[in-house]
A tleap script that builds the chain and sets N, CA, C and O, in Angstrom:
source leaprc.protein.ff14SB
mol = sequence {
  NMET LYS ASN SER GLN LYS ALA ALA SER ALA
  ALA LYS PHE VAL GLY CYS PRO THR CYS GLY
  LYS PRO ALA ALA TYR SER GLN ASP ASN PRO
  TYR ARG PRO PHE CYS SER GLU ARG CYS LYS
  LEU VAL ASP LEU GLY ALA TRP ALA ASN GLU
  ASN TYR ARG VAL GLU VAL LYS GLU ALA ASP
  GLU ASN SER ILE PRO SER GLU SER PRO PRO
  GLU CSER
}
set mol.1.N position { 0.959 -1.042 -0.125 }
set mol.1.CA position { -0.117 0.192 0.090 }
set mol.1.C position { 0.924 1.348 0.091 }
set mol.1.O position { 1.890 1.497 0.838 }
set mol.2.N position { 0.486 2.130 -0.933 }
set mol.2.CA position { 1.369 3.505 -0.915 }
set mol.2.C position { 1.068 4.172 0.293 }
set mol.2.O position { 0.154 3.873 1.062 }
set mol.3.N position { 1.993 5.217 0.441 }
set mol.3.CA position { 1.585 6.284 1.588 }
set mol.3.C position { 0.386 7.070 1.261 }
set mol.3.O position { -0.391 7.351 2.174 }
set mol.4.N position { 0.162 7.439 0.113 }
set mol.4.CA position { -0.844 8.369 -0.255 }
set mol.4.C position { -2.189 7.596 -0.044 }
set mol.4.O position { -3.171 8.221 0.355 }
set mol.5.N position { -2.267 6.126 -0.324 }
set mol.5.CA position { -3.332 5.401 -0.039 }
set mol.5.C position { -3.586 5.109 1.497 }
set mol.5.O position { -4.699 4.877 1.967 }
set mol.6.N position { -2.458 5.149 2.180 }
set mol.6.CA position { -2.747 4.975 3.701 }
set mol.6.C position { -3.155 6.116 4.122 }
set mol.6.O position { -4.105 6.014 4.898 }
set mol.7.N position { -2.716 7.453 3.860 }
set mol.7.CA position { -3.336 8.689 4.340 }
set mol.7.C position { -4.798 8.703 3.875 }
set mol.7.O position { -5.639 9.023 4.715 }
set mol.8.N position { -5.137 8.438 2.818 }
set mol.8.CA position { -6.690 8.517 2.507 }
set mol.8.C position { -7.498 7.655 3.122 }
set mol.8.O position { -8.660 8.038 3.255 }
set mol.9.N position { -7.172 6.410 3.612 }
set mol.9.CA position { -7.772 5.463 4.161 }
set mol.9.C position { -7.753 6.115 5.757 }
set mol.9.O position { -8.777 6.057 6.438 }
set mol.10.N position { -6.881 6.546 6.123 }
set mol.10.CA position { -6.961 7.118 7.651 }
set mol.10.C position { -7.427 8.480 7.824 }
set mol.10.O position { -7.438 9.045 8.918 }
set mol.11.N position { -7.800 8.987 6.766 }
set mol.11.CA position { -8.378 10.519 6.706 }
set mol.11.C position { -9.747 10.492 7.454 }
set mol.11.O position { -10.572 9.610 7.219 }
set mol.12.N position { -9.931 11.336 8.226 }
set mol.12.CA position { -11.249 11.562 8.973 }
set mol.12.C position { -12.144 12.530 7.888 }
set mol.12.O position { -11.729 13.523 7.291 }
set mol.13.N position { -13.365 11.986 7.831 }
set mol.13.CA position { -14.375 12.490 6.990 }
set mol.13.C position { -15.323 13.537 7.921 }
set mol.13.O position { -15.759 13.171 9.012 }
set mol.14.N position { -15.530 14.564 7.498 }
set mol.14.CA position { -16.710 15.301 7.801 }
set mol.14.C position { -17.645 15.690 6.995 }
set mol.14.O position { -17.466 15.425 5.807 }
set mol.15.N position { -18.867 16.402 7.371 }
set mol.15.CA position { -19.958 16.850 6.573 }
set mol.15.C position { -19.543 18.124 6.065 }
set mol.15.O position { -19.183 18.997 6.855 }
set mol.16.N position { -19.557 18.355 4.606 }
set mol.16.CA position { -19.395 19.695 4.116 }
set mol.16.C position { -20.404 20.749 4.531 }
set mol.16.O position { -21.618 20.582 4.410 }
set mol.17.N position { -19.896 21.741 4.979 }
set mol.17.CA position { -20.800 22.730 5.543 }
set mol.17.C position { -21.849 23.416 4.715 }
set mol.17.O position { -22.811 24.035 5.169 }
set mol.18.N position { -21.512 23.210 3.260 }
set mol.18.CA position { -22.134 23.983 2.234 }
set mol.18.C position { -23.362 22.783 2.015 }
set mol.18.O position { -24.536 22.945 2.348 }
set mol.19.N position { -22.857 21.677 1.444 }
set mol.19.CA position { -23.721 20.715 0.811 }
set mol.19.C position { -23.899 19.476 1.718 }
set mol.19.O position { -24.844 18.688 1.729 }
set mol.20.N position { -22.862 19.478 2.421 }
set mol.20.CA position { -23.225 18.163 3.437 }
set mol.20.C position { -22.537 16.865 2.870 }
set mol.20.O position { -22.487 15.883 3.610 }
set mol.21.N position { -22.095 16.810 1.820 }
set mol.21.CA position { -21.406 15.493 1.377 }
set mol.21.C position { -20.177 15.502 2.172 }
set mol.21.O position { -19.643 16.514 2.625 }
set mol.22.N position { -19.729 14.175 2.321 }
set mol.22.CA position { -18.573 13.880 3.013 }
set mol.22.C position { -17.357 14.373 2.520 }
set mol.22.O position { -17.075 14.075 1.359 }
set mol.23.N position { -16.472 15.161 3.255 }
set mol.23.CA position { -15.316 15.701 2.695 }
set mol.23.C position { -14.113 15.203 3.718 }
set mol.23.O position { -14.205 15.021 4.932 }
set mol.24.N position { -12.990 15.042 2.885 }
set mol.24.CA position { -11.665 14.353 3.656 }
set mol.24.C position { -11.220 15.671 4.482 }
set mol.24.O position { -11.031 16.746 3.912 }
set mol.25.N position { -11.078 15.500 5.792 }
set mol.25.CA position { -10.359 16.480 6.636 }
set mol.25.C position { -8.993 16.045 6.642 }
set mol.25.O position { -8.678 15.410 7.649 }
set mol.26.N position { -8.095 16.222 5.777 }
set mol.26.CA position { -6.734 15.914 5.964 }
set mol.26.C position { -6.248 17.145 4.919 }
set mol.26.O position { -6.888 17.960 4.255 }
set mol.27.N position { -4.881 16.899 5.085 }
set mol.27.CA position { -4.039 17.932 4.307 }
set mol.27.C position { -3.900 17.679 2.856 }
set mol.27.O position { -3.314 18.469 2.117 }
set mol.28.N position { -4.464 16.526 2.430 }
set mol.28.CA position { -4.472 16.238 1.088 }
set mol.28.C position { -5.758 16.863 0.409 }
set mol.28.O position { -5.908 16.761 -0.809 }
set mol.29.N position { -6.813 17.601 1.316 }
set mol.29.CA position { -7.835 18.187 0.807 }
set mol.29.C position { -7.637 19.710 0.812 }
set mol.29.O position { -7.746 20.273 1.902 }
set mol.30.N position { -7.374 20.406 -0.223 }
set mol.30.CA position { -6.911 21.985 0.055 }
set mol.30.C position { -8.160 22.592 0.534 }
set mol.30.O position { -8.048 23.603 1.228 }
set mol.31.N position { -9.527 22.062 0.230 }
set mol.31.CA position { -10.619 22.937 0.246 }
set mol.31.C position { -11.066 22.687 1.901 }
set mol.31.O position { -11.979 23.405 2.308 }
set mol.32.N position { -10.568 21.878 2.691 }
set mol.32.CA position { -11.218 21.402 3.931 }
set mol.32.C position { -11.524 22.491 4.932 }
set mol.32.O position { -10.684 23.350 5.199 }
set mol.33.N position { -12.696 22.461 5.474 }
set mol.33.CA position { -13.458 21.479 5.718 }
set mol.33.C position { -14.635 21.241 4.625 }
set mol.33.O position { -15.594 20.482 4.762 }
set mol.34.N position { -14.369 21.983 3.620 }
set mol.34.CA position { -15.413 22.002 2.297 }
set mol.34.C position { -14.958 20.546 1.329 }
set mol.34.O position { -13.922 19.889 1.431 }
set mol.35.N position { -15.856 20.380 0.603 }
set mol.35.CA position { -15.561 18.987 -0.312 }
set mol.35.C position { -15.002 19.358 -1.648 }
set mol.35.O position { -14.453 18.527 -2.371 }
set mol.36.N position { -15.162 20.728 -1.994 }
set mol.36.CA position { -14.702 21.373 -3.348 }
set mol.36.C position { -14.576 22.791 -3.319 }
set mol.36.O position { -15.068 23.475 -2.421 }
set mol.37.N position { -13.790 23.351 -4.484 }
set mol.37.CA position { -13.605 24.654 -4.361 }
set mol.37.C position { -14.902 25.355 -4.522 }
set mol.37.O position { -14.985 26.474 -4.017 }
set mol.38.N position { -16.012 24.825 -5.200 }
set mol.38.CA position { -17.408 25.624 -5.391 }
set mol.38.C position { -17.846 25.679 -4.211 }
set mol.38.O position { -18.162 26.819 -3.869 }
set mol.39.N position { -18.032 24.644 -3.222 }
set mol.39.CA position { -18.733 24.843 -1.892 }
set mol.39.C position { -17.999 25.935 -1.050 }
set mol.39.O position { -18.590 26.691 -0.279 }
set mol.40.N position { -16.617 25.943 -1.280 }
set mol.40.CA position { -15.750 27.009 -0.376 }
set mol.40.C position { -16.267 28.301 -0.715 }
set mol.40.O position { -16.740 29.059 0.132 }
set mol.41.N position { -16.180 28.596 -2.068 }
set mol.41.CA position { -16.681 29.988 -2.596 }
set mol.41.C position { -18.218 30.157 -2.416 }
set mol.41.O position { -18.675 31.298 -2.345 }
set mol.42.N position { -18.839 29.333 -2.357 }
set mol.42.CA position { -20.361 29.421 -2.128 }
set mol.42.C position { -20.387 30.073 -0.798 }
set mol.42.O position { -21.083 31.075 -0.634 }
set mol.43.N position { -19.586 29.511 0.287 }
set mol.43.CA position { -19.715 30.028 1.828 }
set mol.43.C position { -19.086 31.324 1.851 }
set mol.43.O position { -19.550 32.217 2.559 }
set mol.44.N position { -17.866 31.532 0.990 }
set mol.44.CA position { -17.211 32.898 1.057 }
set mol.44.C position { -18.300 33.903 0.610 }
set mol.44.O position { -18.524 34.953 1.212 }
set mol.45.N position { -18.928 33.511 -0.450 }
set mol.45.CA position { -19.898 34.554 -0.960 }
set mol.45.C position { -21.038 34.953 -0.011 }
set mol.45.O position { -21.512 36.089 -0.009 }
set mol.46.N position { -21.487 33.894 0.854 }
set mol.46.CA position { -22.446 34.133 1.866 }
set mol.46.C position { -22.033 35.098 2.863 }
set mol.46.O position { -22.781 35.992 3.260 }
set mol.47.N position { -20.711 34.904 3.318 }
set mol.47.CA position { -20.013 35.809 4.253 }
set mol.47.C position { -19.985 37.151 3.650 }
set mol.47.O position { -20.217 38.113 4.383 }
set mol.48.N position { -19.716 37.345 2.331 }
set mol.48.CA position { -19.505 38.646 1.684 }
set mol.48.C position { -20.978 39.447 1.631 }
set mol.48.O position { -21.167 40.650 1.808 }
set mol.49.N position { -21.848 38.526 1.366 }
set mol.49.CA position { -23.221 39.123 1.294 }
set mol.49.C position { -23.696 39.432 2.649 }
set mol.49.O position { -24.763 40.042 2.727 }
set mol.50.N position { -23.125 39.134 3.654 }
set mol.50.CA position { -23.542 39.441 5.100 }
set mol.50.C position { -24.826 38.505 5.357 }
set mol.50.O position { -25.797 38.915 5.994 }
set mol.51.N position { -24.739 37.077 4.750 }
set mol.51.CA position { -25.944 36.312 5.262 }
set mol.51.C position { -25.743 35.739 6.581 }
set mol.51.O position { -26.642 35.448 7.369 }
set mol.52.N position { -24.427 35.592 6.771 }
set mol.52.CA position { -23.846 35.032 8.184 }
set mol.52.C position { -23.570 36.430 9.039 }
set mol.52.O position { -22.910 37.367 8.590 }
set mol.53.N position { -24.197 36.404 10.362 }
set mol.53.CA position { -23.766 37.746 11.090 }
set mol.53.C position { -23.455 37.123 12.554 }
set mol.53.O position { -23.956 36.063 12.930 }
set mol.54.N position { -22.673 37.813 13.242 }
set mol.54.CA position { -22.463 37.655 14.790 }
set mol.54.C position { -23.331 38.568 15.485 }
set mol.54.O position { -23.276 39.781 15.284 }
set mol.55.N position { -24.128 38.036 16.292 }
set mol.55.CA position { -24.959 38.883 17.145 }
set mol.55.C position { -24.320 39.803 18.005 }
set mol.55.O position { -23.438 39.356 18.738 }
set mol.56.N position { -24.627 41.130 18.058 }
set mol.56.CA position { -23.845 42.077 18.992 }
set mol.56.C position { -24.963 42.688 19.851 }
set mol.56.O position { -25.740 43.477 19.315 }
set mol.57.N position { -25.092 42.380 21.127 }
set mol.57.CA position { -25.891 43.160 22.052 }
set mol.57.C position { -25.654 44.797 22.252 }
set mol.57.O position { -24.547 45.229 22.574 }
set mol.58.N position { -26.581 45.497 22.074 }
set mol.58.CA position { -26.148 46.849 22.207 }
set mol.58.C position { -25.978 47.339 23.609 }
set mol.58.O position { -26.820 47.029 24.452 }
set mol.59.N position { -24.842 48.160 23.950 }
set mol.59.CA position { -24.620 48.675 25.147 }
set mol.59.C position { -25.510 49.585 25.576 }
set mol.59.O position { -26.039 50.439 24.864 }
set mol.60.N position { -25.753 49.359 27.167 }
set mol.60.CA position { -26.590 50.672 27.660 }
set mol.60.C position { -25.890 51.661 27.964 }
set mol.60.O position { -24.743 51.450 28.358 }
set mol.61.N position { -26.383 52.997 27.866 }
set mol.61.CA position { -25.569 54.132 28.076 }
set mol.61.C position { -24.953 54.098 29.321 }
set mol.61.O position { -23.786 54.477 29.427 }
set mol.62.N position { -25.609 53.679 30.314 }
set mol.62.CA position { -25.024 53.739 31.722 }
set mol.62.C position { -23.846 52.823 31.909 }
set mol.62.O position { -22.950 53.115 32.701 }
set mol.63.N position { -23.830 51.709 31.189 }
set mol.63.CA position { -22.810 50.816 31.186 }
set mol.63.C position { -21.555 50.992 30.479 }
set mol.63.O position { -20.645 50.169 30.577 }
set mol.64.N position { -21.473 52.129 29.711 }
set mol.64.CA position { -20.385 52.653 29.047 }
set mol.64.C position { -19.341 53.351 30.060 }
set mol.64.O position { -19.583 54.374 30.701 }
set mol.65.N position { -18.324 52.730 30.084 }
set mol.65.CA position { -17.176 53.368 30.865 }
set mol.65.C position { -16.744 54.857 30.487 }
set mol.65.O position { -16.764 55.159 29.294 }
set mol.66.N position { -16.402 55.687 31.317 }
set mol.66.CA position { -16.038 57.087 30.925 }
set mol.66.C position { -14.710 57.034 30.406 }
set mol.66.O position { -13.919 56.138 30.699 }
set mol.67.N position { -14.424 58.102 29.542 }
set mol.67.CA position { -13.080 58.077 29.023 }
set mol.67.C position { -12.253 59.104 29.787 }
set mol.67.O position { -11.277 59.595 29.220 }
set mol.68.N position { -12.552 59.449 30.965 }
set mol.68.CA position { -11.692 60.227 31.674 }
set mol.68.C position { -10.837 59.614 32.525 }
set mol.68.O position { -11.319 58.617 33.063 }
set mol.69.N position { -9.623 59.911 32.850 }
set mol.69.CA position { -8.618 59.153 33.388 }
set mol.69.C position { -8.892 59.020 34.923 }
set mol.69.O position { -9.420 59.951 35.531 }
set mol.70.N position { -8.513 57.794 35.580 }
set mol.70.CA position { -8.884 57.708 36.970 }
set mol.70.C position { -7.986 58.655 37.892 }
set mol.70.O position { -6.803 58.971 37.774 }
set mol.71.N position { -8.937 59.001 38.842 }
set mol.71.CA position { -8.160 59.989 39.850 }
set mol.71.C position { -7.378 59.350 40.779 }
set mol.71.O position { -7.612 58.302 41.381 }
set mol.72.N position { -6.033 60.383 40.863 }
set mol.72.CA position { -5.094 59.577 41.805 }
set mol.72.C position { -5.000 60.296 43.131 }
set mol.72.O position { -4.305 59.834 44.036 }
savepdb mol mol.pdb
quit
């Protein structure tokens, strides 16, 4: 058995975040954790279009620290 075949058989497979197909999670897969370049670009496009967002809680005015230096 060749080294590349050993690496392929020992590779961990995960579900592609875009399409759900099994994708090899190894150094042999340049698109990991995605299964292909297409799925990687679809995900990148979703971020660029702001389809994914990180929720931010608005700060209350009273909870914002003052910008004045502390008194000594």
